[in-house]
C-alpha positions in Angstrom: 0.2 0.0 0.2 1.4 3.4 -0.8 -1.2 5.1 1.3 -0.3 5.6 5.1 -4.3 4.8 6.2 -7.4 3.4 4.3 -11.3 3.6 5.2 -13.0 0.9 6.0 -16.8 0.6 6.3 -17.9 -0.5 9.7 -20.3 -2.8 8.5 -17.7 -4.5 6.8 -15.8 -4.9 10.4 -19.1 -6.4 11.8 -19.2 -8.6 8.8 -16.0 -10.0 9.4 -17.0 -10.8 13.3 -20.8 -12.0 12.2 -20.9 -13.5 8.7 -16.9 -15.1 9.3 -16.1 -12.9 6.4 -12.2 -11.9 8.0 -9.9 -13.5 4.8 -12.3 -12.2 2.5 -11.9 -9.0 3.6 -7.9 -9.1 4.1 -8.0 -9.6 0.5 -10.3 -7.7 -0.4 -8.9 -4.6 1.6 -5.4 -6.1 0.1 -6.5 -5.8 -3.9 -8.0 -2.4 -3.3 -5.7 -0.7 -1.9 -2.1 -2.6 -2.5 -3.0 -3.0 -6.1 -5.2 0.2 -6.5 -8.2 -2.5 -7.8 -6.3 -4.5 -9.8 -4.2 -7.5 -10.4 -3.0 -10.4 -12.4 -3.8 -14.2 -11.5 -0.7 -15.2 -10.8 1.6 -17.0 -8.1 3.9 -13.7 -7.4 0.4 -11.7 -6.4 -0.8 -14.1 -4.2 2.2 -15.1 -2.5 2.4 -10.8 -2.0 -1.2 -10.8 -1.0 -0.3 -14.0 1.5 2.4 -12.2 3.0 0.5 -8.9 3.6 -2.3 -10.7 5.3 -0.5 -13.0 7.3 -1.9 -15.7 5.4 -1.0 -19.1 3.2 -1.4 -18.7 -0.5 -4.2 -21.4 -0.1 -6.1 -19.1 2.0 -5.4 -16.4 -0.7 -6.8 -18.3 -3.2 -10.1 -19.3 -1.8 -10.8 -16.1 -0.3 -10.6 -15.0 -4.0 -13.1 -17.5 -5.2 -15.1 -16.7 -2.4 -15.2 -12.4 -3.3 -15.9 -13.6 -6.8 -18.8 -16.0 -5.8 -19.9 -12.6 -3.8 -19.5 -10.6 -6.7 -16.8 -8.0 -4.5 -14.2 -9.3 -7.2 -14.8 -10.4 -11.3 -12.0 -12.1 -13.2 -11.6 -11.7 -16.4 -10.0 -15.2 -18.1 -9.1 -13.6 -21.5 -6.3 -11.6 -19.7 -5.7 -13.1 -16.4 -7.0 -9.9 -14.3 -8.8 -9.4 -11.2 -11.1 -6.6 -10.5 -11.5 -6.1 -6.7 -15.0 -3.8 -6.5 -14.6 -0.5 -4.7 -15.6 0.1 -1.8 -19.4 2.0 -2.7 -20.0 -1.0 -5.2 -19.6 -3.4 -2.1 -21.8 -1.0 -0.3 -24.4 -1.2 -2.9 -24.2 -5.2 -3.6 -24.5 -5.6 0.7 -27.0 -2.9 1.1 -24.8 -0.9 3.0 -26.0 2.8 4.1 -24.2 3.8 7.5 -21.4 6.4 6.3 -18.6 5.7 9.2 -15.3 4.3 8.1 -12.4 3.2 10.6 -9.2 4.3 9.9 -6.6 1.2 9.3 -2.8 0.7 8.2 -1.4 -1.6 6.3 0.9 -2.9 9.4 -3.1 -3.8 10.5 -4.0 -6.1 8.3 -2.4 -9.4 9.7 -4.6 -8.2 12.9 -7.9 -6.9 10.9 -9.8 -9.4 13.4 -8.7 -7.7 16.2 -9.4 -4.2 14.5 -12.6 -5.0 13.1 -13.6 -5.7 17.1 -12.0 -2.7 18.1 -13.8 -0.8 15.2 -17.6 -1.7 16.1 -16.8 -1.1 20.5 -15.3 2.4 19.4 -17.8 3.2 17.0 -20.2 2.3 19.6 -18.8 4.7 22.1 -18.6 7.4 20.2 -22.3 7.2 18.9 -23.4 6.5 22.7 -21.2 10.0 23.7 -22.6 11.9 20.9 -26.3 11.2 22.0 -25.1 11.6 25.6 -23.3 15.4 25.3 -25.0 16.4 21.9 -22.9 16.2 18.9 -22.1 20.2 18.8 -21.2 19.9 23.0 -17.7 21.3 23.5 -17.0 20.4 27.3 -14.8 18.0 28.2 -15.7 14.6 28.0 -14.4 11.4 29.8 -12.5 9.5 26.9 -13.2 6.4 29.2 -16.4 4.7 29.0 -18.3 1.9 30.7 -18.8 -1.3 28.3 -19.8 -4.4 29.9 -19.7 -7.7 28.6 -23.0 -8.1 27.7 -22.5 -5.5 24.9 -20.1 -7.2 23.4 -22.4 -10.0 23.5 -24.9 -8.1 21.7 -22.9 -6.2 19.2 -21.4 -9.4 17.7 -24.6 -11.6 18.7 -22.2 -14.6 20.6 -21.7 -16.3 23.8 -20.4 -14.7 27.0 -17.2 -16.9 26.8 -16.9 -15.7 22.9 -17.7 -12.0 23.9 -14.8 -12.4 26.8 -12.2 -13.6 24.1 -13.2 -11.0 21.7 -12.2 -8.1 24.0 -9.5 -9.7 25.4 -8.3 -10.0 21.8 -9.0 -6.1 21.0 -7.2 -5.1 23.7 -3.9 -7.5 23.2 -3.5 -6.2 20.3 -4.6 -2.5 21.3 -7.3 -1.2 19.5 -9.1 -1.0 22.8 -7.7 -0.1 26.2 -9.3 -1.0 29.3 -9.6 -0.7 33.3 -11.8 -2.0 35.9 -13.9 0.1 37.7 -14.2 -0.3 41.1 -16.2 2.0 44.0 -15.6 1.4 47.7 -18.7 0.4 49.0 -19.6 1.8 52.6 -20.4 0.0 55.8 -20.2 -3.4 54.7 -17.3 -6.3 55.7 -15.8 -8.9 54.0 -17.7 -10.9 56.1 -20.6 -9.2 55.3 -20.1 -10.2 51.8 -19.7 -13.7 52.6 -23.5 -13.7 54.2 -25.3 -12.3 51.8 -23.8 -14.5 49.3 -24.5 -17.4 52.1 -28.1 -16.2 52.1 -28.7 -15.9 48.3 -29.5 -12.4 48.6 -29.1 -11.8 44.8 -30.2 -7.6 45.0 -29.3 -5.0 47.4 -28.6 -1.1 47.6 -25.3 0.1 48.6 -23.9 3.5 49.3 -20.2 4.3 48.4 -17.6 6.5 49.0 -17.9 9.8 47.0 -21.2 9.1 45.4 -24.4 10.6 47.5 -27.2 8.7 45.7 -27.4 5.0 46.5 -27.1 2.1 43.9 -29.1 -0.8 43.5 -27.0 -3.9 42.5 -26.7 -7.3 42.3 -24.9 -9.3 44.8 -22.2 -10.8 42.4 -21.5 -7.8 41.6 -19.9 -6.9 45.5 -16.3 -8.2 45.8 -13.6 -7.8 48.3 -10.1 -6.5 48.0 -7.6 -4.4 50.0 -9.3 -5.5 53.1 -12.5 -3.8 51.9 -16.2 -4.2 49.9 -16.2 -2.8 46.3 -18.8 -2.8 43.9 -17.7 -3.8 40.4 -19.1 -1.9 37.6 -18.6 -2.4 33.6 -14.8 -2.2 33.0 -14.2 1.3 31.2 -12.8 0.7 27.7 -10.9 3.5 25.6 -11.4 3.3 22.2 -8.2 3.3 20.3 -9.5 3.0 16.8 -10.1 6.2 14.6 -13.9 6.2 13.4 -14.2 8.9 10.4 -17.4 10.4 8.7 -17.1 8.6 4.7 -18.5 10.9 2.5 
C-alpha cells in the first residue's frame, strides 16, 4: 500500500465477525489498496497478498473464489486480471448505508479481526457519547466509557465466552484499552459479603464513598479487595481506533 491509511466501512468490520468474512475482507482490502483494484492472477500476486495478510497462499486463492461468488471481485479470464470492486460498489451490493469508517494502516492487515472488534466497539462508544453530550457539545468528555461484556455479546451476537475472548483479543492488539471500575462500598465488611452470598441475597442497595445517591446492584457485583468491599461496575474502555465520516 502506498497510502498511510485506508478507510474501512464499519459494516465490513461487523461482517468480519458476524458473518465470518475475515479472510475475504483481508484479501479485498489488499486488492483495493495495494493493487489499486486490479491484479494479475499469478503466483507472485498470491504470494504478496499472503505475506501482507499473514495467511497462506492457499487461503488467498480460497478467499478470492469466495469474493468472486459474492461479486466483490470479477475475473477476466481472457487476460488473467482480477478486478476488485470499490467501496461504494460493495456498499451497494450489501445494502450498507452507514457512512462511518475505521482508519486502518497496512500493518493492521494481519490483525484485522482484532481491529474489526475494536472498530465496532469504538463506533458504539462514539455514538453513545454523541447521544449523551450532544454532537455540538464542546465540554470536556471523559475518554473512558463503561462497556459491559453484555454489550460485546449483543453487538456481535455471540456467547459470553466468545464475547470475553473478542474483548481480550482487541485489548491484546491495543485496539482497545481497558481498566476496572471499582467503587468502594460503605458499611459493609468482607464478612458481610460472605453472609449475603451464603443467604442467596441477589439484589441489595449500597452506598459508596464519593457518591451521594445509593446504588441498587446484584450481589455478584460485590468483591472484597485490600481488606474492603467494592462494587464492581462494567470495565472502562478507551477506544483506540479512529472513526471517521465517509463522505
